[in-house]
C-alpha positions as CSV (number, residue, x, y, z in Angstrom):
1,M,0.1,0.1,-0.1
2,T,1.3,3.5,-0.6
3,D,1.1,6.0,1.7
4,Q,-1.2,7.8,2.0
5,I,-1.8,12.0,1.4
6,S,-4.5,14.8,2.1
7,M,-6.0,16.4,-0.6
8,K,-4.7,19.7,0.7
9,D,-1.1,18.1,0.0
10,F,-2.7,16.7,-3.7
11,M,-3.6,20.4,-4.5
12,Q,-0.4,22.1,-3.8
13,V,1.1,19.8,-6.9
14,D,0.3,22.1,-9.7
15,M,-0.1,20.1,-12.6
16,R,-0.9,21.8,-16.1
17,V,-1.8,20.7,-19.6
18,G,0.4,22.3,-22.3
19,R,1.5,21.7,-25.9
20,I,4.6,20.4,-27.1
21,T,6.3,23.4,-29.6
22,R,10.0,22.1,-29.7
23,A,11.1,19.0,-29.7
24,E,14.9,18.2,-29.8
25,T,17.2,15.2,-29.1
26,F,19.6,15.3,-26.1
27,P,22.5,13.9,-26.8
28,E,24.4,15.1,-23.8
29,A,21.7,13.2,-21.3
30,R,22.9,10.2,-19.6
31,N,20.1,8.3,-20.5
32,P,18.1,8.8,-24.8
33,A,16.1,11.8,-23.8
34,F,14.4,14.8,-25.9
35,K,14.7,18.5,-25.1
36,L,10.9,19.9,-24.8
37,W,9.7,23.2,-25.2
38,I,5.8,23.1,-23.9
39,D,3.3,26.3,-24.1
40,F,0.7,26.8,-21.3
41,G,-0.7,29.4,-22.2
42,D,-0.8,33.1,-21.4
43,D,0.0,32.4,-17.4
44,L,2.9,30.3,-17.7
45,G,3.8,30.8,-21.0
46,I,6.2,28.5,-22.2
47,K,8.9,26.2,-20.3
48,K,11.6,23.6,-20.9
49,S,11.4,20.0,-19.8
50,S,13.9,16.9,-20.7
51,A,11.8,14.1,-20.6
52,Q,13.3,10.2,-21.4
53,I,10.3,9.1,-23.7
54,T,12.8,7.8,-26.7
55,V,11.2,4.4,-27.4
56,H,7.6,5.4,-27.9
57,Y,7.9,8.6,-29.6
58,S,10.2,11.0,-32.0
59,P,11.2,14.6,-31.8
60,E,8.7,15.2,-35.1
61,K,5.3,13.2,-33.6
62,L,5.8,15.2,-30.2
63,I,5.2,19.0,-32.0
64,G,1.5,19.7,-31.3
65,K,0.6,17.2,-28.9
66,E,-0.7,18.1,-25.7
67,V,0.6,16.4,-22.3
68,V,0.5,16.7,-18.4
69,A,3.3,18.4,-16.4
70,V,4.0,19.1,-13.1
71,V,4.6,23.1,-13.3
72,N,5.7,23.9,-10.0
73,F,8.8,22.0,-9.2
74,P,11.8,24.0,-8.8
75,P,13.9,23.9,-11.9
76,R,17.1,21.3,-12.4
77,Q,19.8,21.5,-14.3
78,I,20.5,18.4,-16.6
79,G,23.7,18.9,-18.2
80,K,23.5,22.4,-20.0
81,F,20.0,22.5,-19.7
82,M,17.9,23.6,-17.5
83,S,14.1,21.6,-17.0
84,E,11.6,23.7,-15.5
85,V,8.9,21.4,-15.6
86,L,8.6,17.4,-15.1
87,V,6.6,15.9,-17.9
88,V,3.8,13.1,-16.4
89,G,4.2,9.8,-18.3
90,L,3.2,6.2,-17.3
91,P,5.5,2.9,-17.7
92,D,4.3,0.6,-20.4
93,G,5.0,-3.3,-20.0
94,D,8.8,-3.4,-20.8
95,G,9.2,-0.4,-18.4
96,D,9.1,2.3,-21.0
97,V,7.9,5.7,-20.9
98,V,4.3,6.6,-22.5
99,L,3.0,10.3,-21.9
100,V,0.0,11.1,-19.8
101,T,-2.4,13.2,-22.5
102,P,-6.2,14.3,-22.5
103,D,-7.7,12.1,-24.9
104,I,-10.0,15.1,-26.5
105,D,-8.4,18.8,-27.2
106,V,-8.2,20.8,-24.4
107,P,-7.5,24.6,-23.5
108,I,-3.8,24.3,-23.0
109,G,-3.0,26.0,-19.2
110,G,-5.7,24.0,-17.8
111,R,-5.3,22.8,-14.5
112,I,-5.2,19.2,-13.4
113,Y,-8.2,18.3,-10.5
């Protein structure tokens, strides 16, 4: 069983929907990864992220994709790249990451509750 948290704790995690506007390979990363630029709308703008999602995705197929990300973690330096948000994913049967995405288009910047 996992540790329980309160609803107040959960509400402190700010998860938003954003749209990937740019994606590049990240050869300097220790593990295969992409650099992502994600638009979260007028309130947050474009934020950067590094994501280890190279098995199921290519940079070209990521452009325009809506994704869920935690936007209120502190930025994290990964090599020479500053990752500002954490893209959310789930492991497939082999442990490779599959992105959490809305199943229909929603306004970017929307918060997950």
